[in-house]
N, C-alpha and C positions, 0 to 999 in steps of 0.2 A: 341352367336356358337350354335345350337344344338349338343345334347348331339351324342356321339359314342358309337356304338353301343359296348355295355360289354364285348363282346369280342376281340374289337379290341384290336389289340396292339399295341407297335411300329414298323415303317417300318421294314420290313425283310432285307432290305438292309444296315441297319444300324448294325447290327449284335451284339446287344445287348447282355450284361450279363445275369446272372439271378438277380444281386442284382441290375443292370441299369432297367431292364424290373419290379419288384418290387418298384424300384422308381419312373416310371410311372405312376404304379397301384396306388401309395399312392398319388401320386399328384393331381389326379382325386378327392380324396375325403380330400387334402388337408390334409390326415395325414402325422404323420412323420415315415421316414422308420430307425429303430436304426441298425444299423451294429456291434455296442458294440458287445463284447464278454462277458461282467462282469466280469473280472479280472481286475482290477487297471492297474497292470503291463503292460497290451495291448492295455487298450484304453486310456492312455495319451497320445497325439497329443503332447507336447511339450516335453516329453522323444525321446533321441535318438536313444532309444534302442526297440521302440513298434515297434512290428509285425502285419504289413499291409500283410493278406494273401489277394491270389488274389478273392476272395469271398467279400473282402471288400474293392474294388477298383471301382470307379466311375470314367469315363470320364468325362473332363471338358464339352465339348463340347456337352454331352448328358444334361447337366443340361442347357448349355443354349437354345438347344431345346425346352425343354420345358417351359422353360422361356421365348423364343419367340413364338413359334408354337406348343405349347402343346396341348393334345389333351383337348375336350371340358368337364368341371368336370360332376360329376352325379350330376343329379337334387338333390337342397338342401345341394349340399356341395362348401365350397369357394376352387377351386385350389391354390394350395404354393406348391414347393419343397421344405420341411422340412426334413433334414437329418442329423443324428447323428454316431459319430463312425465310418465315411469313410476316405477313402484317394481320395483326390479328383487328380486325373491326368490329364496333359497336361492341358492349359490353359483353364481358368476362364473367356472368354474374354467378356464383353458385350460393347465394347467400340463402341460409337454412336448407341447403339441401344434403342428402347423403349419396356417397359416391365411393365405392372400391376400386375403380381404377385409378392406375397413374396418370399423374398428368406433368408432361414432359415437353417443355419449350425452350429452346438452343436459337438464338443469335434471332430473336423475334422481336417485333417492336409492335407495343400493344398502345392502341388508342385512344382508348376509355381504361378507367383504375381495375385491378383484378380485385373483385369483391369476394370475400370467403368469411362473411359476417355469418355466424353462428351454424356453418357447414362442416358437415364429418366428412371424411375423406382419409383415402390412403397414404400417395405421397403424392405433394405437389415439388417439381423443381424447375425452375426458372435459372438459366443460365444464360450469361450475356444478352439481356434482354432488356429493352425501354420501356419501361412502366409510369404513367401519369400518376398513379398512388395505389397501395396495396388495404384493403382493406379486409382487416382479419379478427374483430371482434368477437369472441366465445368460439374461434376455430377450435377443432380437435380433428387431431389427426394420428392415425396408428403408426404411420410412417414419419417422415421426413419431411421439411421446410424448406427447401434451399432456394436463395436470394442471390444468387453468385454473380459478380461481375456485371450489376445489372446496374443501371440508372435509374432512380426512383424521383422523381421530379416534387413528389409534393408528401412527402412522407409515407410512414407505415403506421397503421394502428394492429396495433396486434392483443389488445388487455383480456386480460382471462382465458389465452389461448391454452390449449392443452398440447402439447406435441409429443407421440409416442416414441420419436428416436429423435435425429439432432435439428436444432436449428442454425439456419447457414446464411450472413451477410458478409461471406467471404470476398473482399476485391472489388463491393458495392460502393454506388457513389448515392448516398442518401440527401435527399434535400429536402426543403418546407417551405410551402409558397410565401406563407403572410410570417410575420414573428406572432410568436405566442404558442401555438401547439409545439409538440415535440416533434421531432422529425421521427423518431422511433417511440413508439407509446406503448412499451411493454408491461406494464402494471401489471401485477397478478398472474403473469406470465408463468405455465406450467412446463418443463422441457426432462423428458426422463433420461436423456444422455447430455452431450454438449452444446452448449451456447458458440458459436465460430465466428469470430467480427475481426480476423484478421484482413490487418489493409483495409480498412472500412475508411472512407472519406465520408463522413458526418456534417452537413451545417442545419445546426436546430442541437437539441435538445436530446440523449437517450435516457427515459424512462423507463426502469425497471424495480419500481416501489413495489415491495414485497414479494416477487420473483421467487422461483425454485427451481434449481439447475441440480438435474441429478448427477452432473458430470461434470465438467470443467466450463469456464466461462473466459475465451482468448479473445485480445483485444490488440493481441502482437501489431505490431507497426502499424496502428490505426492513425486516425486523427479525426477528433473530434473537437469542432469549432462550434462556438455560441459564447461568442465574448462579451455579451453584456447581459449576461444570466448563469445557469447551471448546463455544461456539459453531459456530465456524468451522473444521474439523480437515481440513485439505488437505493435506500433506505431500505434495511431491513429483510434485503437479499440472503437467501440461502443457496451457497453454491457448495456440490458435495465434493468435490473434489478441491481444485485450486482456479481461481482466480488471477491472471494474466495481465500486465499492461506494460509490455517490452520490446525490445526489437523484431522486428521480422524475422523469419529464418532467413530470406535471401532474396534477389533479385526478384526469382521464379513466385516470390509469392506477392508481387506488388501487382496494382492495376497495370491493364497495357500501357504503357507510354509513358509510367513514372519513372523518374531518375533513382539512383540506389539511395540517394540520401536521404527519400521519405522515408526508406525501412525504420528510421526511430520515427517511437510514436510520439503523437502530439497532444495536446489537452489545453485548450483555449478555454478557459468557465471553470466554473466551479465544479469539484466533485463530492458527492454525500454519498457514504457509505455506510452510513450510520446506522448500527446495530445488524449489520450483516455477520453472518455465521459461516466462514470458511472451513470448507473438511481437513483439508490438508495444509493448505498456506492461500496467503494473498501476497503476489509479487506487483509492485511497482518500483518498474529499475530501467534506468536511464531514460525514463521518457520525462520530454520536455513538458510543465504545467503553468503555464502563464495565467497569472491571476490580478483581475482587479480588485478593485478599492476599495470593492465588499465582497470578494470572493474568498474561499479558501479550501483547502483539500482536509474535510473531514471524516475523520473514523472513529467516530467515540461510537462507545461500546462495541467494539467489533469486538471479536471471537475469532482467533483462529491459533492451531497449534505454529505455524511460524507467519512471521511479518517479514517479505522484503521491501524494503523500503530506501529507497535511491534513485529517489527522482531528480530531476534539477530544474529545481525553483524558480521560478522567473517572476517577482514582484515590485513593484517601488514601496522600500522601508519606512518613507517618509509621507507619505501618501493614505498606507492601507489603514482602514479602521476598524479592523480586528485580528484574533489570531490566523497567521497565513496558513498553518496548521495547527490542526486539533485531534490531539487521540485520546482526551480525557477518558476515563473507565473504562478502556479499551483493556480485554485480557489477552497475550498472547504469550506462547509458550517460547520460542526463538526466536529475538529480536535479531535481523541481520540486518544492519545498515553501515554509515559510515560520515567521517565529519561532515563531510558535504548534504550528508543527507538532508539536515535539519535549517532551517531558518535560525540564524546567529543574534540577531537584533531584538533587543527585550522586547516582552508582551506579543512576539509573532509567535509561539509558539506555547500551546493549550495543553498539559497533561497531569491534570490531577485525575488520580485515583488509576493513573498508567499503568498497569502490570503487567512484566514479562519475567519466565522462567530462566532465560539464560540467554546471554551475550556471545553472539556469533560473528564479529562484522565482518562486512565483506573486503575493509584494507584497514590496514593501521588503526587505531583509535586510543590515544593515547588518554591514560586518566585523565589530566588536565583538558582535555578534551569535553567529556562526558562531564566535567562538573561543569564547563560552560554551555554544554549542552542544558543540563539543568538548574543554570542559573539563568538561559533566555526564557526559559517557562517559569520563574517566579520574579517577574516585575516587583513584586511585593512579597519579603520573606514568605517561604511557605516549606514545614519538614518534611512532607508527605512525598516531595519525589527525592529527597535525597536517602530517606528513607529506603524508599522501595530500592536505589540502585544499589543502595550499600547490603540489603536482604538478599538481591541477587547475587552480588557479587562473593560475599559469603556461601552464599548454596551453593557456588561455584568451584569452593574451596582460595579461595582469593581474599583472609582475610588482611593481609596489610592495606590493597587496596582500599576494601571496605573503609577500613578505620582512618584512611585517607579521604574517605566521598565525607564520613562523618564529621571529620575535622572541617575540612571543607565547609558541611553544615554549618557547625559553631562560628567558622568566622565570618558565615554571612550572618550569621544570628545576632554577632554584637551588633554591625550597623544601626539595629533602631535603638541599643541601650544609650541613656546619659552618659556625658563627660567621665562622670566620676568613676559608675563601672567599665565604662570602658578601659579605665587604666589598669584595674584586677585582671579586667579579660584579654588586655594586651601580656599581661606578668605573668598569666597560666600560658598562655601560649607560647611566648618566649621560651620558658623555663622548662618546659615539657610536652608542649602541645596539647593543653588540652588531655594530659593523659595516653594520648595516642602516641605520641614521642618520648617515651622515659629516657631515652639516652639521652634527650638533650641538656636533663639533670645530671647527668654522669659527667657529661664534659666540664657543665659550670662546676662539680666539685675538681676536676682534675687542675682547671684553669685555678682555683682558691689552693689547693691544696700545693702546684707549683710555687702562686704569688708568696705564701705561708712559708713554704721552706727555705722561699731566698731572703725571706724577712728575716727568720729566726736565724737565720745562718749568720746574718749580718748584727743582731741586736738577741744576741742570746740571754732568755730570762734566768735571774740567780735559781738556785737551787731551794725547794722550802728546808731542807737541812744538809747543812753543808758538809761535805765529806761521806754523803750516805747515798743512798739511792741508784738509780742505772745510770748508764754512761749518756751525756748528752748525745742526743742523734736529732738536729732539726726535720726532717723528713716525718722519724717518728710520732714526733711532736705536734705538728700540725695534722697529721693523719688522723691522730689520738684525738684532737680536737674536733675534727669535723666528722667521725665517725660516733656517734654517742654508743652504739651498738655493742662495739668493739672496743677494750680495755688494754691497750698497751704498757700501761701503768708511766708512761711520761708524762700526762696531763699533771698527775695529781703530784710528780718528784720534782715540777720546778716551780715558781712564781712569777709571772711578769708583771711588771706594771708599767704608767705612764700608758705610750700608746700599743706596746706591747698586750698590754690588758686589755685595750679595747678591740684591737684585730683578734684575741683569742674569744672574745665573747661572741662578736659577729660570727667566727670560727663555728661556733657551739651553737649558736640559734641557725645559721642558715644550712650546717651541719642536717640537724634536725629534720628541718624542712624539707629540705632536698628528698633525706635518706625516707621520709615518708613519702613524697612523691613517687620515688624511685619504687619502691615497695608496692605500692599502693598501682601504679602504672603495669606493673612487671605483671600484677594479679589482674588485671582489669577491673582495681576497685577506686574508684576514684569519683569525686561528682562530676559527673558529666551532664547536666539536665536536658539529656536530646530530645 
C-alpha cells in the first residue's frame, strides 16, 4: 500500500474527535496513544467511579476502521492500533473481518462486548481492561490472544477458535452474568503454543472439551468457582506438554491487591479431564479441591507419562454419593503422590483398570498405606488393583513389597468365604503366609524341635535293640522325626510308647507338611489362586 500524504487525515465525513485523530496519526507510526491522566484514581478501568472525560473516549467503529481500512504506515514503521487509558464506546466488532494489524488496548474500558466471531487477525492484546463480554467463536489469530489482568463480567466464548501462538487469561477475573453458560467456553479451541491462565479468578465453569494445546496449559495459583456444577470441564483435551494446577510462582503473579495467601490454587466444583492426553505430565499439586455431594475429580482414561497427584481434597464423606476421585482405566507412566493425596473412605476412590508403570511418591508412602489405598478403591473385593500394584512393584525390583501386596490380596479375598473355608485360609496364613512368608514354617519347626527335645530328654524312649545302635541324643532324635528328608538314624533306633509315641507321630506328620510348605514357598511353587 503506498504511503499517504502526511497531511492526509481521517475522512471528514466521520467527524473524528481530537482523541480519534490522534489515534489515527499514532496508528501510522505504530505508536501507543496514551490518554491516561496520571492520576491512579482516574486511570483504573476496573473501578466503578473512574472518570472517562470526553477527551478520553474513542468510538469502537473508529478502531475497526483503522484495523480494516486504515491509512498506510509511514515509511519504516509498522502500523498498529495501540491505545492506553481510554474508554471505547459502542461495539468493537470485528466479526467475520480480516486484518493483519496488531490491536493492543491497555488500561481501557470497553462499554460493549468485544466481538471477534469468525474474524481473522494478527494479534489481539488486552491488558488491565474492563470488558463486558468477549465473543470469539471461530476466531483465527496468526499471533497471540492475550486477555491479561482484565475484568470480564459476562463470560468469554471462544469455541473452535485457532490461536497461532499463546492464549492468555493470566491474572484476569472472569464472571458469567447468569447461571448455566460457562464463564470461559473454549470447546474445540486449538492453540499452537501455551494456554496461560495463571492466577485466573473464574466464577462459573471453564469448558475446554476437545481442546488441543500445542504447549503447556498452566493454571498456577488460579481459583475456579462453580460450587453447584463443574468448575473445569475438559474431556478429551490434548496438551502437548504439561498441564499444571499448582501454586503460583510468587506475589508478583497475583492479580493486583490480592493477599499472598491466594497463591494457592482452589477449585470449587467438579473437575473432569476424562480421556485427556498430556504429553509430558499432568500436575495437580497442593490445590484445594472442594467437592459437593454429586461432584468428583474425574481422570478416567487419561494418558500421561507422569501424573503428579497431590490435591487437598475437601468433601463430606457421609453425604457424598459417588467416588470422589476416579482414575478408572487411566494410563500413567510415573505416579507421584503421597498418602494424603487420595480419599481413604470406602467407595470414595474408583481405580478399576488404572495402570501405572512406576511409583515415585512425593513423600514417604509406606506399603501399609498403599494397601489401604487399594482397599479404599474396592469396597467389594476385586483382584485387579492389587495385581496392578504388585506388577508395578515387581517391575521396579521390589519383589518383597509385591509379595506383601499379593498377601494382602489373599487376606482380603478370604473375607467373602464361608466359615469352614475361612478356617483353612487362616491356617495357611498363620503357618506360611500363603507361601509369601515361608519363614513362618521354619519358626514353627524350630519351636516344635525345642519342645520335642525337652520332652524326650525327660521321657526317653527305650531302644529298639538294647545294647545296639547309636547313643541317645534327644535333639537329634527330635530333629530326625521332624525332617523326613534327613535320616540321622535316631528315629529307627528307639521305640517310643504312650504319649511319646503320639508326639512322635505329630512330629512326623507336621514335619512332612511344613517341610513341603517351606520348600514350595522358597521355590514360589505353592497353591495360590491369585
